C-alpha positions in Angstrom: 12.3 -17.5 -30.1 12.4 -15.2 -27.1 10.2 -12.1 -27.3 11.9 -8.9 -28.5 13.2 -7.0 -25.4 11.3 -3.8 -24.5 14.3 -2.7 -22.4 18.1 -3.0 -23.1 19.0 -6.6 -23.0 21.0 -7.7 -20.0 24.1 -9.9 -20.3 23.1 -13.2 -18.6 26.7 -13.6 -17.6 26.8 -10.5 -15.5 26.1 -10.8 -11.8 22.8 -9.2 -10.7 24.4 -7.3 -7.9 24.4 -4.2 -10.0 20.7 -4.5 -10.8 17.7 -3.1 -8.6 16.8 -6.0 -6.3 13.4 -7.1 -5.2 14.9 -7.5 -1.7 18.0 -6.1 0.0 21.1 -8.2 -0.4 22.5 -9.5 2.9 25.5 -11.6 3.5 24.6 -15.2 4.0 26.6 -15.7 7.1 24.3 -13.3 8.9 21.9 -16.0 10.1 19.1 -14.7 12.4 19.7 -15.6 16.1 16.7 -17.9 16.3 17.9 -19.9 13.3 21.5 -20.0 14.2 22.4 -23.5 15.4 24.0 -24.0 18.8 27.8 -24.7 18.8 28.5 -28.3 19.4 30.1 -29.4 22.7 33.5 -31.1 22.6 32.0 -34.5 23.2 29.6 -34.0 20.3 32.4 -32.8 18.1 34.4 -35.9 18.9 31.4 -38.1 18.2 30.8 -36.2 14.9 34.4 -36.3 13.7 35.3 -39.0 11.3 37.6 -41.6 12.6 39.9 -41.5 9.6 40.8 -38.8 7.1 41.1 -39.4 3.4 43.8 -37.7 1.4 40.9 -36.0 -0.5 38.6 -34.1 1.8 36.1 -33.5 -1.0 35.8 -37.3 -1.7 35.4 -37.9 2.0 32.7 -35.2 2.2 30.8 -36.8 -0.7 31.1 -40.2 0.9 29.6 -38.9 4.2 26.8 -37.2 2.3 26.0 -40.4 0.4 25.8 -42.3 3.7 23.5 -39.5 5.1 25.9 -38.5 7.9 25.0 -34.8 7.9 26.6 -33.8 11.2 30.0 -35.4 10.3 29.9 -33.9 6.9 29.2 -30.5 8.3 32.0 -30.9 10.8 34.4 -31.9 8.1 33.4 -28.9 5.9 34.0 -26.4 8.7 37.3 -28.0 9.9 39.0 -28.3 6.6 41.5 -25.6 5.6 40.5 -25.6 2.0 36.9 -25.5 0.6 35.7 -28.7 -1.1 35.1 -29.0 -4.8 31.7 -28.1 -6.3 30.5 -31.7 -6.4 31.0 -32.1 -2.6 29.2 -28.8 -2.0 26.3 -29.9 -4.2 26.1 -33.3 -2.4 25.9 -31.5 1.0 23.3 -29.1 -0.1 21.1 -31.8 -1.6 21.4 -33.8 1.7 20.3 -30.7 3.7 17.4 -30.2 1.4 16.3 -33.8 1.6 16.6 -33.8 5.4 14.9 -30.4 5.7 17.9 -29.4 7.8 17.5 -25.6 7.9 20.2 -24.8 10.4 23.0 -27.0 8.8 21.9 -25.8 5.4 22.3 -22.1 6.3 25.7 -22.9 7.9 26.8 -24.6 4.8 25.6 -21.6 2.7 27.5 -19.1 4.9 30.7 -21.3 4.5 30.3 -21.3 0.7 29.6 -17.6 0.6 32.8 -16.8 2.5 35.1 -19.2 0.7 33.9 -18.9 -2.9 33.9 -15.6 -5.0 31.1 -16.9 -7.2 28.9 -19.9 -7.6 28.9 -22.2 -10.6 25.7 -23.2 -12.3 25.3 -26.6 -10.6 26.3 -25.3 -7.2 24.2 -22.2 -7.4 21.1 -24.2 -8.5 21.6 -26.6 -5.6 21.8 -23.8 -3.1 18.8 -22.0 -4.6 16.7 -25.2 -4.6 17.5 -25.8 -0.9 16.9 -22.3 0.2 13.6 -22.0 -1.6 12.5 -25.3 -0.2 13.2 -23.9 3.2 11.3 -20.7 2.5 14.5 -18.7 2.8 13.9 -16.4 -0.2 15.7 -13.6 1.6 18.9 -15.7 1.5 18.3 -17.0 -2.1 18.6 -13.7 -3.8 22.3 -13.0 -2.9 23.1 -16.5 -4.1 21.4 -15.8 -7.4 23.3 -12.6 -7.7 26.7 -14.4 -7.3 25.9 -16.8 -10.2 27.6 -15.5 -13.4 25.7 -18.2 -15.4 22.1 -18.9 -14.9 19.8 -21.3 -16.8 16.1 -21.7 -16.9 16.1 -23.9 -13.8 17.8 -21.0 -11.9 15.1 -18.5 -12.9 12.3 -21.0 -12.3 13.4 -21.6 -8.8 13.5 -17.9 -8.1 10.2 -17.1 -9.7 8.5 -20.0 -8.0 10.2 -19.1 -4.6 9.1 -15.5 -4.7 5.6 -16.6 -5.6 5.3 -19.1 -2.8 6.6 -16.5 -0.3 3.8 -14.2 -1.3 6.0 -11.7 -3.1 3.9 -11.9 -6.2 4.9 -8.6 -7.9 8.6 -9.4 -7.3 8.0 -12.8 -8.9 6.5 -11.2 -12.0 9.4 -8.7 -12.1 11.8 -11.6 -12.1 9.9 -13.3 -15.0 10.4 -10.1 -17.1 14.1 -10.0 -16.2 14.3 -13.6 -17.3 12.9 -12.7 -20.7 15.1 -9.6 -21.0 18.2 -11.8 -20.3 17.3 -14.0 -23.3 16.4 -17.1 -21.3 13.7 -19.2 -22.9 10.9 -20.2 -20.5 10.0 -23.9 -20.2 6.9 -25.9 -19.2 7.7 -25.3 -15.5 8.0 -21.5 -15.8 4.5 -20.7 -16.8 2.6 -22.3 -13.9 4.7 -20.4 -11.4 4.2 -17.1 -13.3 0.4 -17.7 -13.8 -0.1 -18.4 -10.1 1.5 -15.1 -9.3 -0.8 -13.3 -11.9 -3.9 -14.9 -10.3 -2.7 -14.1 -6.8 -2.2 -10.3 -7.4 -4.7 -10.5 -9.4 -3.3 -8.9 -12.6 -5.6 -9.8 -15.6 -3.5 -7.8 -18.1 -0.3 -9.5 -17.1 -2.1 -12.8 -17.2 -3.2 -12.1 -20.8 0.4 -11.2 -21.7 1.7 -14.5 -20.2 -1.0 -16.3 -22.1 0.4 -14.9 -25.3 3.9 -16.0 -24.3 2.6 -19.5 -23.7 1.4 -19.7 -27.3 4.5 -18.0 -28.7 6.9 -20.4 -27.0 4.8 -23.5 -28.1 3.3 -24.6 -24.8 -0.4 -24.3 -25.8 -0.9 -28.0 -25.6 0.7 -28.7 -22.2 -2.0 -29.8 -19.6 -0.2 -28.3 -16.6 0.2 -24.9 -18.3 -3.4 -24.8 -19.4 -4.6 -25.8 -15.9 -2.6 -22.8 -14.6 -4.1 -20.6 -17.2 -7.7 -21.6 -16.2 -6.9 -20.9 -12.6 -5.4 -17.5 -13.4 -8.4 -16.3 -15.4 -10.8 -17.6 -12.7 -9.0 -15.7 -9.9 -8.9 -12.6 -12.1 -12.7 -12.8 -12.4 -12.8 -13.8 -16.0 -14.6 -17.1 -15.9 -15.5 -16.8 -19.6 -11.8 -16.8 -20.7 -11.1 -19.7 -18.3 -14.0 -21.7 -19.9 -12.6 -21.0 -23.4 -9.2 -22.5 -22.3 -11.0 -25.5 -20.8 -13.2 -26.2 -23.8 -10.2 -25.9 -26.1 -8.1 -28.5 -24.3 -7.5 -31.7 -26.3 -6.4 -33.6 -23.2 -7.8 -33.1 -19.7 -6.9 -34.6 -16.3 -8.8 -34.4 -13.0 -7.0 -31.2 -12.1 -8.4 -29.6 -15.3 -11.9 -30.4 -14.3 -11.3 -29.3 -10.7 -9.8 -26.0 -11.8 -12.7 -25.1 -14.0 -15.4 -26.2 -11.6 -13.7 -24.2 -8.8 -13.4 -21.3 -11.2 -17.1 -21.2 -11.8 -17.8 -21.3 -8.0 -15.3 -18.6 -7.2 -17.0 -16.3 -9.7 -20.5 -16.9 -8.3 -21.5 -19.2 -11.1 -22.7 -22.1 -9.0 -25.1 -23.6 -11.5 -22.5 -23.6 -14.2 -20.0 -25.3 -11.8 -22.4 -28.0 -10.8 -23.4 -28.6 -14.4 -19.8 -29.1 -15.3 -19.4 -31.5 -12.4 -22.3 -33.6 -13.8 -20.6 -33.5 -17.2 -17.5 -34.8 -15.5 -19.4 -37.8 -14.1 -21.1 -38.4 -17.5 -17.6 -38.5 -19.1 -16.6 -41.1 -16.5 -13.9 -39.0 -15.1 -13.3 -40.1 -11.5 -13.6 -37.1 -9.1 -11.1 -36.9 -6.3 -11.4 -35.5 -2.8 -10.8 -31.9 -4.0 -13.6 -32.2 -6.5 -16.1 -33.5 -3.9 -15.1 -31.0 -1.3 -15.5 -28.1 -3.7 -18.8 -29.2 -5.1 -20.2 -30.0 -1.6 -19.5 -26.4 -0.3 -21.0 -24.9 -3.5 -24.1 -27.0 -3.4 -25.0 -25.4 -0.1 -25.3 -22.0 -1.8 -28.1 -23.2 -4.2 -30.7 -23.8 -1.5 -31.4 -27.2 -3.0 -31.6 -29.6 -0.1 -32.2 -32.7 -2.2 -29.1 -32.1 -4.3 -27.0 -31.5 -1.2 -28.1 -34.8 0.3 -27.2 -36.5 -3.0 -23.7 -35.1 -2.8 -23.5 -36.3 0.8 -24.5 -39.8 -0.3 -22.1 -39.8 -3.3 -19.2 -38.9 -1.0 -20.0 -41.7 1.4 -20.1 -44.2 -1.5 -16.7 -42.9 -2.7 -15.2 -43.5 0.7 -14.7 -39.8 1.7 -17.1 -39.9 4.7 -14.4 -40.0 7.3 -12.0 -37.5 5.7 -11.7 -34.3 7.9 -11.6 -31.9 4.9 -14.7 -33.4 3.4 -16.6 -33.4 6.8 -15.6 -29.7 7.1 -17.1 -29.0 3.7 -20.2 -30.9 4.7 -20.7 -28.8 7.8 -20.3 -25.6 5.6 -22.9 -27.0 3.2 -25.5 -27.7 5.8 -24.8 -24.4 7.5 -25.4 -22.6 4.2 -28.7 -24.3 3.9 -29.6 -23.4 7.5 -29.7 -27.0 8.6 -27.6 -26.7 11.7 -29.0 -29.9 13.2 -27.5 -31.9 10.3 -24.3 -29.9 10.6 -24.1 -30.7 14.3 -24.6 -34.4 13.6 -21.7 -34.5 11.1 -19.5 -32.6 13.6 -20.4 -34.9 16.5 -19.6 -38.0 14.4 -16.1 -36.8 13.4 -13.3 -38.9 14.9 -10.8 -36.2 14.3 -11.5 -32.4 14.2 -9.2 -29.6 13.3 -9.5 -25.9 13.8 -11.5 -25.6 10.6 -14.1 -28.0 11.9 -14.8 -25.9 15.0 -14.7 -22.7 13.0 -17.3 -24.1 10.5 -19.7 -24.8 13.4 -19.1 -21.4 15.1 -19.5 -19.5 11.8 -22.6 -21.6 10.9 -24.4 -20.9 14.2 -23.5 -17.2 14.0 -24.7 -16.7 10.4 -27.9 -18.7 11.0 -29.0 -16.5 14.0 -27.8 -18.6 16.9 -25.0 -16.5 18.4 -25.4 -18.1 21.8 -24.8 -21.5 20.3 -21.7 -20.1 18.5 -20.2 -19.0 21.8 -21.0 -22.3 23.4 -19.1 -24.2 20.6 -16.2 -21.7 21.0 -16.1 -22.4 24.8 -16.0 -26.2 24.0 -13.2 -25.5 21.5 -11.2 -23.9 24.3 -11.9 -26.8 26.6 -10.5 -29.2 24.0 -7.3 -27.1 23.7 -7.8 -26.4 20.0 -6.0 -23.2 19.0 -8.4 -20.9 17.1 -7.3 -19.1 13.9 -8.3 -15.7 12.7 -11.6 -16.8 11.1 -12.6 -18.5 14.4 -12.0 -15.4 16.4 -13.8 -13.2 13.8 -16.9 -15.5 13.9 -16.9 -15.5 17.7 -16.6 -11.7 17.8 -19.6 -11.5 15.4 -21.6 -13.6 17.8 -20.5 -11.3 20.7 -21.7 -8.3 18.7 -25.1 -9.8 18.2 -25.5 -10.7 21.9 -23.8 -7.6 23.3 -21.3 -9.9 25.1 -18.6 -7.3 25.7 -17.0 -9.5 28.4 -16.3 -12.3 26.0 -15.4 -9.8 23.2 -12.7 -8.2 25.3 -11.2 -11.6 26.0 -11.2 -12.4 22.3 -9.5 -9.1 21.7 -6.8 -9.9 24.1 -6.3 -13.3 22.5 -6.1 -11.7 19.1 -3.4 -9.4 20.2 -1.4 -12.3 21.8 -1.6 -14.2 18.5 -0.9 -11.2 16.3 -4.4 -11.5 14.6 -5.4 -7.8 15.2 -3.4 -6.9 12.1 -5.6 -9.1 10.0 -8.4 -7.1 8.4 -11.1 -9.8 9.0 -10.4 -9.8 12.8 -10.1 -6.0 13.0 -13.4 -5.6 11.2 -15.1 -8.0 13.6 -13.7 -6.0 16.6 -15.0 -2.8 15.1 -18.5 -4.2 14.8 -18.4 -5.8 18.3 -17.3 -2.6 20.1 -19.7 -0.4 18.0 -22.7 -2.6 18.8 -21.7 -2.8 22.5 -21.9 1.1 22.6 -18.1 1.5 22.9 -17.7 3.4 19.7 -14.6 5.2 21.0 -12.8 1.9 21.3 -13.9 1.1 17.8 -12.4 4.4 16.6 -9.1 3.5 18.4 -8.9 0.1 16.6 -9.8 1.7 13.3 -7.0 4.3 13.5 -4.5 1.6 14.3 -5.4 -0.7 11.3 -2.6 -0.8 8.8 -5.0 -1.7 6.0 -8.6 -0.8 5.8 -11.1 -2.2 3.2 -14.6 -1.3 2.4 -15.9 -3.5 5.2 -13.8 -1.5 7.7 -15.2 1.8 6.6 -18.7 0.5 6.4 -18.5 -1.0 9.9 -17.4 2.4 11.3 -20.1 4.3 9.5 -22.8 1.8 10.6 -21.4 1.9 14.1 -21.7 5.7 14.3 -25.3 5.5 13.1 -26.0 2.8 15.7 -24.6 5.0 18.4 -26.6 8.1 17.1 -23.4 9.9 16.1 -24.7 10.6 12.6 -22.6 13.6 11.8 -19.4 11.6 12.4 -20.9 8.9 10.1 -21.1 11.3 7.3 -17.7 12.7 8.1 -16.1 9.2 7.8 -18.1 8.5 4.6 -16.7 11.6 2.9 -13.1 10.7 3.9 -13.6 7.1 2.8 -14.3 8.3 -0.8 -10.7 9.4 -1.2 -9.3 5.9 -0.6 -11.9 3.2 -1.0 -14.8 2.6 -3.3 -18.0 2.2 -1.3 -20.4 -0.7 -1.8 -24.2 -0.9 -1.2 -23.8 -1.5 2.5 -21.8 1.7 2.9 -24.3 3.7 1.0 -27.1 2.3 3.1 -25.4 3.3 6.3 -24.6 6.8 5.0 -28.2 7.2 3.8 -29.4 6.2 7.3 -27.2 9.0 8.8 -28.8 11.5 6.3 -32.3 10.3 7.2 -31.6 10.7 11.0 -30.3 14.2 10.6 -32.7 15.4 7.8 -29.7 16.0 5.5 -31.7 15.8 2.3 -29.2 17.4 0.0 -26.4 15.1 1.3 -28.7 12.2 0.8 -29.4 13.2 -2.8 -25.6 13.4 -3.4 -25.1 10.0 -2.0 -28.0 8.7 -4.2 -26.3 10.1 -7.3 -23.0 8.6 -6.2 -24.6 5.2 -5.8 -26.1 5.4 -9.3 -22.7 6.4 -10.7 -21.1 3.3 -9.0 -23.8 1.1 -10.5 -25.2 -0.1 -7.2 -28.4 2.0 -7.1 -30.6 -1.0 -7.3 -28.5 -3.4 -5.3 -29.7 -5.2 -2.2 -31.5 -3.0 0.3 -30.3 0.3 -1.1 -33.6 1.2 -2.9 -35.4 0.7 0.3 -32.9 2.9 2.1 -33.5 5.6 -0.5 -37.3 5.4 0.0 -36.8 5.7 3.8 -34.5 8.7 3.3 -37.1 10.6 1.3 -39.9 9.6 3.6 -38.1 10.8 6.7 -37.0 14.0 5.0 -40.6 14.8 4.2 -40.2 14.3 0.5 -43.1 11.9 -0.1 -43.0 12.7 -3.9 -39.4 11.7 -4.2 -40.1 8.6 -2.1 -43.0 7.6 -4.4 -40.8 8.1 -7.5 -38.1 5.9 -6.0 -40.7 3.3 -5.1 -42.1 3.4 -8.6 -38.8 2.8 -10.4 -37.8 0.0 -7.9 -38.2 -3.1 -10.0 -37.7 -5.7 -7.2 -40.1 -4.4 -4.6 -40.3 -6.5 -1.4 -42.5 -6.2 1.7 -40.0 -3.7 3.2 -40.5 -1.4 0.2 -44.3 -1.4 0.6 -44.0 -0.9 4.4 -41.7 2.0 4.1 -44.1 3.8 1.7 -47.0 3.0 4.0 -45.1 4.5 6.9 -44.5 7.6 4.7 -48.1 8.1 3.9 -49.0 7.7 7.6 -46.3 10.2 8.7 -47.6 12.8 6.3 -51.1 12.4 7.5 -52.4 10.6 4.4 -54.4 7.9 6.2 -56.8 7.3 3.3 -53.9 7.0 0.8 -52.3 4.5 3.1 -55.4 2.3 3.1 -55.7 2.6 -0.6 -52.1 1.7 -1.0 -52.6 -1.4 1.2 -55.5 -2.5 -1.0 -53.3 -2.2 -4.1 -50.5 -4.1 -2.3 -52.9 -7.0 -1.5 -54.4 -6.9 -5.0 -51.1 -7.6 -6.7 -50.4 -10.5 -4.4 -48.0 -9.1 -1.9 -48.5 -10.7 1.5 -48.5 -8.2 4.4 -46.5 -8.8 7.6 -46.6 -7.6 11.1 -45.0 -4.3 10.3 -47.6 -3.6 7.6 -50.4 -3.7 10.2 -48.5 -1.5 12.6 -48.4 1.2 9.9 -52.1 0.7 9.0 -53.3 0.8 12.6 -51.2 4.0 13.0 -53.0 5.5 10.0 -56.4 4.6 11.4 -55.3 6.1 14.8 -54.2 9.4 13.2 -57.3 9.6 11.1 -59.8 8.5 13.8 -61.0 5.6 11.7 -62.2 3.3 14.4 -64.2 0.8 12.4 -61.4 0.4 9.8 -59.0 -0.1 12.6 -61.1 -2.9 14.2 -61.5 -4.5 10.8 -57.8 -4.6 10.2 -57.0 -5.8 13.7 -59.4 -8.8 13.3 -58.2 -9.5 9.8 -54.7 -10.2 11.1 -55.9 -13.5 12.8 -58.9 -14.3 10.7 -57.5 -13.6 7.2 -53.7 -13.7 7.5 -53.2 -16.1 10.5 -51.1 -13.6 12.3 -50.9 -13.3 16.1 -51.0 -9.6 17.1 -48.0 -8.5 19.2 -47.7 -5.8 21.8 -47.1 -3.1 19.1 -50.5 -3.9 17.5 -52.2 -3.8 20.9 -50.6 -0.4 21.6 -51.8 0.9 18.2 -55.4 -0.2 19.0 -55.2 1.4 22.5 -53.9 4.6 20.8 -56.8 4.5 18.3 -59.5 4.1 20.9 -57.9 6.7 23.3 -57.5 9.4 20.7 -61.1 9.3 19.7 -62.2 9.5 23.3 -63.2 5.9 23.9 -61.2 5.8 27.1 -63.2 3.1 28.9 -63.2 0.9 25.9 -59.5 1.3 25.7 -59.1 0.5 29.4 -61.2 -2.6 29.1 -59.3 -3.6 26.0 -56.1 -3.5 27.9 -57.5 -5.5 30.8 -58.7 -8.2 28.3 -55.4 -8.5 26.4 -54.1 -12.1 26.2 -50.6 -10.9 26.9 -49.3 -8.6 29.6 -49.4 -5.0 28.5 -46.0 -3.2 28.3 -45.1 0.4 28.8 -46.0 1.4 25.2 -49.6 0.1 25.7 -50.1 2.1 28.9 -48.2 5.0 27.4 -50.7 5.2 24.5 -53.6 5.1 27.0 -51.9 7.9 29.1 -51.6 10.0 26.0 -55.3 9.6 25.2 -56.1 10.6 28.8 -53.9 13.7 28.3 -55.7 14.6 25.1 -59.1 14.3 26.7 -58.0 15.6 30.2 -59.1 12.5 32.1 -56.9 12.7 35.2 -58.2 9.7 37.1 -57.7 7.2 34.3 -54.5 9.0 33.4 -53.1 8.4 36.8 -53.9 4.7 36.6 -52.1 4.5 33.3 -49.1 6.5 34.8 -48.9 4.1 37.8 -48.4 1.1 35.5 -46.2 2.8 32.9 -43.8 4.3 35.5 -43.5 1.0 37.2 -42.4 -0.6 33.9 -40.2 2.3 32.7 -39.3 4.4 35.8 -36.5 6.3 34.0 -38.2 7.2 30.8 -38.4 11.0 30.5 -41.1 10.8 27.8 -43.7 9.2 30.0 -43.0 11.7 32.8 -43.5 14.5 30.3 -46.9 13.0 29.3 -47.9 13.0 33.0 -46.8 16.6 33.3 -48.8 17.5 30.3 -51.9 15.8 31.8 -51.6 17.7 35.1 -50.7 21.0 33.3 -53.7 20.8 31.0 -56.0 20.0 33.9 -54.5 22.8 36.1 -53.2 20.4 38.7 -50.1 22.4 39.4 -49.3 20.8 42.7 -49.1 17.4 41.2 -47.1 18.8 38.3 -44.6 20.2 40.7 -44.2 16.8 42.4 -43.5 15.1 39.0 -41.1 17.8 38.1 -39.2 17.3 41.4 -39.1 13.5 40.8 -37.6 14.2 37.3 -35.0 16.5 38.7 -34.0 13.9 41.3 -33.7 11.2 38.6 -31.8 13.6 36.3 -34.5 13.3 33.5 -35.0 16.9 32.7 -31.6 18.0 31.5 -31.7 16.7 27.9 -31.2 19.9 25.8 -33.5 20.4 22.9 -31.6 20.3 19.6 -32.7 20.9 16.0 -30.9 20.4 12.7 -31.5 22.1 9.4 -29.5 21.5 6.2 -28.6 24.5 4.1 -26.5 24.2 0.9 -25.3 20.7 1.8 -24.2 21.7 5.4 -26.2 20.6 8.4 -26.5 23.3 11.1 -27.4 22.4 14.7 -29.3 24.7 17.2 -29.5 24.0 20.9 -32.0 25.5 23.3 -30.8 29.0 24.4 -27.6 28.6 22.4 -26.3 32.0 21.4 -23.1 30.8 19.7 -24.2 30.6 16.1 -22.5 33.3 13.9 -25.9 34.4 12.6 -27.8 34.4 15.9 -28.5 38.1 15.8 -30.1 37.9 12.4 -32.0 34.8 13.5 -33.4 36.6 16.6 -34.3 39.6 14.4 -36.2 37.5 12.0 -38.1 35.8 14.8 -39.0 39.1 16.5 -40.3 40.4 13.2 -42.5 37.3 12.7 -43.8 37.6 16.3 -44.7 41.3 15.7 -46.6 40.4 12.6 -48.5 37.7 14.5 -49.4 40.2 17.3 -50.6 42.7 14.7 -52.9 40.1 13.2 -54.3 39.5 16.7 -52.4 36.3 17.6 -50.8 36.4 21.1 -47.2 35.1 21.3 -45.9 33.8 24.6 -42.7 35.2 26.2 -39.9 32.6 26.7 -37.4 34.5 28.7 -35.1 32.5 31.0 -36.8 33.7 34.1 -40.1 32.1 33.0 -38.6 28.7 32.5 -39.6 27.3 35.9 -43.3 27.7 35.1 -43.3 26.9 31.4 -43.4 23.2 30.7 -43.0 23.9 26.9 -39.7 25.6 27.6 -38.5 22.6 29.6 -39.8 19.7 27.5 -39.6 21.4 24.1 -36.9 24.0 24.2 -38.2 25.7 21.0 -34.9 25.0 19.2 -36.9 24.3 16.0 -37.8 28.0 15.8 -34.1 29.0 15.5 -33.6 26.3 12.8 -36.6 27.5 10.8 -35.5 31.2 11.1 -32.0 30.2 9.9 -33.5 28.4 7.0 -35.6 31.4 6.0 -32.5 33.6 6.0 -30.2 31.3 4.0 -32.5 29.7 1.4 -34.3 31.0 -1.7 -37.8 32.3 -1.2 -40.4 29.6 -2.0 -38.2 26.6 -1.2 -39.2 24.3 1.6 -37.4 24.1 4.9 -36.8 20.7 6.6 -35.9 20.5 10.3 -35.1 17.4 12.4 -35.6 17.6 16.2 -34.5 15.3 19.1 -37.6 16.2 21.3 -41.2 16.7 20.8 -42.8 19.8 19.3 -44.8 21.6 22.0 -48.2 23.2 21.4 -46.8 26.7 21.3 -44.2 25.9 18.7 -46.8 23.9 16.7 -49.0 27.0 16.6 -46.2 29.4 15.8 -44.8 27.3 12.9 -48.3 27.1 11.4 -48.5 30.9 11.4 -44.9 31.2 10.0 -45.8 28.9 7.1 -48.8 31.1 6.3 -46.8 34.4 6.7 -43.8 33.4 4.5 -45.7 31.1 2.2 -43.3 28.3 2.5 -43.6 24.6 3.3 -41.9 23.8 6.7 -41.3 20.2 7.6 -40.4 19.3 11.2 -39.7 15.7 12.2 -39.6 15.5 16.0 -39.2 12.6 18.3 -42.9 11.6 17.9 -44.0 12.3 14.4 -43.6 14.3 11.2 -45.3 17.7 10.8 -45.7 19.3 7.4 -46.8 22.9 7.8 -48.3 24.6 4.8 -50.5 27.6 4.4 -51.2 27.8 8.1 -52.1 24.1 8.6 -50.3 20.9 9.6 -50.4 17.4 8.2 -51.0 16.0 11.6 -54.4 17.7 11.7 -53.6 19.3 15.1 -54.1 15.9 16.7 -53.0 16.3 20.3 -52.5 20.1 19.9 -56.1 21.2 20.5 
């Protein structure tokens, strides 16, 4: 029995023209120009015309159709004064459907629509069957509306046609109308409806249809149960799909394939492979679809031996030369990182399709060979193989990794010509490519033109802003994203990186809370991003708490905490932390030793530094790189062992880079050794002639040594190169809002209060006997601190004092280094106001408390 109607029942004999339609009704004779057949010439008409006329045109039309003479039949139809009978029409439409003759079929439809006021059941079903087979769902609906009588076949054609056309919700709406009209579904109805449920996906609707299957007595039909399994799997409910499978009395190969694929689609690779082994044990012969699906999934298990067994099994079964199987084999080897084997399979293929080339391009790109990916793409072009959207997206990802803007722009143009830019996967790849190529404005333009944006689109933009150091815009986009799309762990990581870069601690805490509410707080690299946020915002306590609760610590977690201890001047704690790390069996990497050597450098621990440096090769079989050598040079230089550092550089097994000579130059500045400093400056400025930081170091060296003439020459060189115009900028977060302060910027609404607070603090310092330098504009030409520091952090700190509760800490982020004057002033302010002041500048983190700094005044003596 049909289910009780939840809406007023519709009379199945009434035409549907009065009902709301899934698509607008159009007259059938309005055939689109590109589909309208050309009018036959007179010669063609003569050739097509029958040589003799029967007294019964309908009989003649049926005879022509039975002989397959479509052109003559169509000529007879259009030249007859009276329309043929229903049987003749049905024969013509079936012939058009069999021949896949779209143009003649639409002409015959238009003829019937004009001549007949309504369509009988047989004729209507024949027209519907033909139109749906042609993919002309737009024309099928008005035919359906002109049928006063409709049976289950009529409804099945429409439901299946809308589903195949991608109009899934309309297909489900038609199914409901079918039930309301009192039409009983049959065994062919449910697979169509269930495919639409899985395609939406709509789990609730799928459950309802499952109930209908049982109610109408189709719970034992294999085809229906196979469709049920597929529906549950696509809706993410592999458990329900497995219950259906386990309850089947009779199974075919499609049943096994559906359930195996269902496990794979839901990330249950082990369960899917175990079911495949059960299939073999039950002596069910797998087909090409089975082998292809299992081959792709076996690449996700990192089990090379099993993957090779699958390859051998497929060869024994005779699938080795099939293109689809070879494509799956390439994907499997690519997933295992075995691109050599993938290349061998690809090279041995006699026939390759677009998917073959795409699998190779994607495999090279995902395995860290973007140059190879572009080489294969170039070969694909040479072989005149038309790329699809996935091909272009993979090639764009390779361009993003290599910074190949030239190739990326050509791919963008190709995407536009093929209409792929409206595809989300291509648009997302374009966003990433332009962002990583430092063309973020072009990425913004593409983002704004995207008709649909998913979480990857938003995450790509937020990450792109961070990559281009536009962190405030990253946070702006993140806040707007929350109104439309649910963020994932990648989004949160990018947003936390923006907070860390700007020192936006409160915003970072809010994002942390949001991630916990979304249930992704421990997913992927997010815990490490949280540790990094708290470390860079000067909250080592929060960082330690996050590290402690992180259950799946990796080497990045340990390294981030090590860097935090070093940044806060806790060198002894860093070494103790490293010993604990080694004790529990965590193996250090190159980054670990960079942090440890920095800790030794900051703490002046020369013997410990040498011991760690030697242990890299002797204990951990690690070859030191340039960063490790730079750390050792910095360590020796800071403690005054300048000649030892110089000899160390000359004895390096690899050529020193600018960072190595820069560390030596900084040591010469600290100890005011001009001669060695000039040697270091000669090398470093040859390697990095346009780096303002090294010029500043040289200026510091000359200024501290009183070599004003040489300082003037360096200053002149910097002006000629345009290296001394980067304005100092500091950021401070108050009540969740980040405020920026530029050097000499008087535009802030509270600038008068800020200046008043600073003048009051300066007066208190003078009263206590501490002189405070004047920094008026006319003194700028002679004050290197004004030029290379800008003192913007003083404005930020004063603003924080005004707008925060007494006793709370103030955290400031700065884009330049903190000069000696500001360093001394901030120590005094922390002592006067009894507050913790954290300043993270371009060189290091300073934690001022009770008149002292965590850096130990290293380099500020």
